[in-house]
matplotlib code that plots the C-alpha trace (Angstrom):
import matplotlib.pyplot as plt

x = [-10.1, -7.8, -9.7, -12.4, -13.8, -13.5, -14.1, -11.3, -12.2, -9.5, -6.8, -3.4, -0.1, 3.1, 6.1, 9.4, 9.3, 11.5, 11.3, 12.4, 15.1, 16.9, 18.1, 17.8, 16.8, 15.2, 11.8, 14.1, 15.9, 12.8, 11.4, 14.4, 14.4, 10.6, 11.0, 14.3, 12.2, 9.0, 9.1, 8.9, 5.1, 3.9, 1.9, 0.3, -0.6, -4.6, -5.5, -8.7, -10.9, -8.3, -5.7, -3.6, -2.1, -4.7, -2.0, 1.1, 1.2, 3.9, 1.7, 2.6, 2.1, 3.3, 6.0, 3.1, 1.7, -1.5, -1.9, -2.0, -0.2, 3.8, 4.9, 5.2, 4.4, 7.9, 8.5, 7.2, 7.0, 6.7, 5.8, 6.8, 4.7, 1.9, -1.6, -2.3, -4.8, -6.0, -5.0, -1.5, 1.4, 4.5, 7.6, 10.8, 12.2, 8.9, 6.2, 2.5, 0.2, -3.6, -4.8, -8.1, -11.2, -11.0, -12.8, -10.0, -9.4, -7.7, -5.7, -4.2, -0.4, 0.2, -1.7, -1.5, 2.0, 1.7, 1.4, -1.3, -3.2, -2.8, -3.8, -6.9, -8.0, -7.5, -9.1, -11.9, -12.7, -11.8, -9.3, -6.4, -8.0, -4.6, -1.6, -1.6, -0.4, 1.1, -0.9, 0.2, -2.3, -0.7, -3.4, -2.7, 1.0, -0.5, 0.1, -2.3, -2.4, -5.0, -5.6, -7.6, -10.4, -12.7, -11.9, -14.6, -13.4]
y = [-13.2, -12.1, -8.5, -7.6, -4.2, -3.3, -0.1, -0.2, 2.8, 5.3, 3.0, 3.4, 2.0, 2.2, 2.1, 2.8, 5.7, 6.2, 7.8, 7.2, 10.0, 7.0, 5.4, 1.8, -0.7, 1.0, -0.7, -3.7, -1.7, -0.4, -3.8, -5.2, -2.5, -3.0, -6.6, -6.4, -3.7, -5.4, -6.2, -2.3, -1.9, -5.6, -4.6, -1.6, -3.6, -4.5, -7.6, -9.7, -12.1, -14.6, -12.6, -12.6, -9.6, -7.8, -7.0, -5.3, -2.5, -1.1, 2.1, 4.9, 8.6, 11.3, 13.8, 15.9, 12.9, 13.6, 10.0, 11.0, 8.8, 8.6, 11.3, 9.6, 6.3, 6.7, 9.3, 9.5, 7.8, 4.6, 3.1, -0.3, -1.3, -3.2, -1.9, -0.6, 0.7, 3.9, 5.9, 4.3, 6.6, 5.9, 4.8, 6.9, 5.9, 4.7, 7.0, 7.0, 7.3, 7.7, 6.4, 7.8, 5.9, 4.7, 2.5, 0.1, -2.3, -5.4, -7.2, -10.7, -10.1, -13.4, -12.8, -9.0, -7.1, -3.5, -2.7, -5.3, -3.7, -0.1, -1.6, -3.3, 0.1, 2.2, -1.0, -0.9, 3.1, 3.4, 6.3, 6.2, 8.1, 8.0, 6.1, 2.3, 0.3, -3.3, -5.4, -8.8, -11.0, -12.8, -15.5, -16.7, -15.1, -13.6, -10.3, -7.8, -4.6, -1.9, 0.4, 3.4, 4.1, 6.5, 8.6, 8.3, 10.9]
z = [-13.7, -11.0, -10.6, -7.9, -7.2, -3.2, -1.2, 1.7, 4.2, 5.7, 7.1, 8.9, 8.1, 9.7, 8.3, 7.0, 4.5, 1.5, -2.2, -5.6, -5.1, -2.9, -5.8, -7.5, -5.0, -2.3, -2.0, -1.3, 1.4, 2.7, 3.5, 4.7, 7.6, 8.2, 8.7, 10.9, 13.0, 13.2, 16.7, 17.1, 15.5, 16.2, 19.0, 17.3, 13.9, 13.4, 13.7, 12.7, 15.2, 15.1, 16.4, 13.1, 11.4, 8.9, 6.2, 5.0, 2.9, 0.3, 0.4, -2.4, -2.6, -4.8, -2.9, -1.4, 0.9, -1.2, -2.2, -5.7, -8.3, -8.7, -11.6, -14.8, -12.5, -12.3, -9.1, -5.9, -1.9, -0.8, 2.6, 4.0, 6.7, 8.7, 8.5, 12.3, 14.6, 13.7, 17.1, 16.9, 17.2, 14.9, 17.1, 16.5, 13.0, 11.7, 9.8, 9.8, 6.7, 7.2, 3.7, 2.6, 1.5, -1.9, -4.1, -5.8, -8.4, -6.5, -9.0, -8.1, -8.1, -9.3, -12.5, -13.1, -13.0, -12.7, -16.4, -17.2, -14.4, -15.9, -19.4, -17.7, -16.4, -19.8, -21.6, -19.4, -19.0, -15.5, -14.8, -11.8, -9.0, -6.9, -6.1, -6.6, -3.1, -3.0, -0.1, 0.9, 2.6, 5.5, 5.5, 2.1, 1.4, -1.6, -3.2, -4.8, -6.2, -5.2, -8.1, -6.7, -9.4, -7.1, -3.9, -1.3, 1.3]

ax = plt.figure().add_subplot(projection="3d")
ax.plot(x, y, z, "-o")
ax.set_aspect("equal")
plt.show()
């Protein structure tokens, strides 16, 4: 089905921040810059027991950095980056976000687009508790949508 419920405790993402005010194509530009400068943060990235990176996030928030949904699902902030150690400091030109704990519906991005995920949320009696995040699993290369349904902290 491509949907699961997961709890993700507070985590840190260090990345390149931009907003919808930067114009069309801004997310692609953020990822291009983050990828080009990845060497600057790779030693800060969280790794699993095998030494592989834990994951890459397109984290989102409202303009107040409160991790509320984008205004009208069309206006907000985006951070293109990697999950990092909680005590890591962002190098110059990078931004650190500490994403609060949430219970999420995790949608397989190869099965669900954003609109389909939102329809699933509504049709199944859930409500959005925060901004949706994009996640890429470096082990598989698969993308997921993390849709928060319950803020835990």
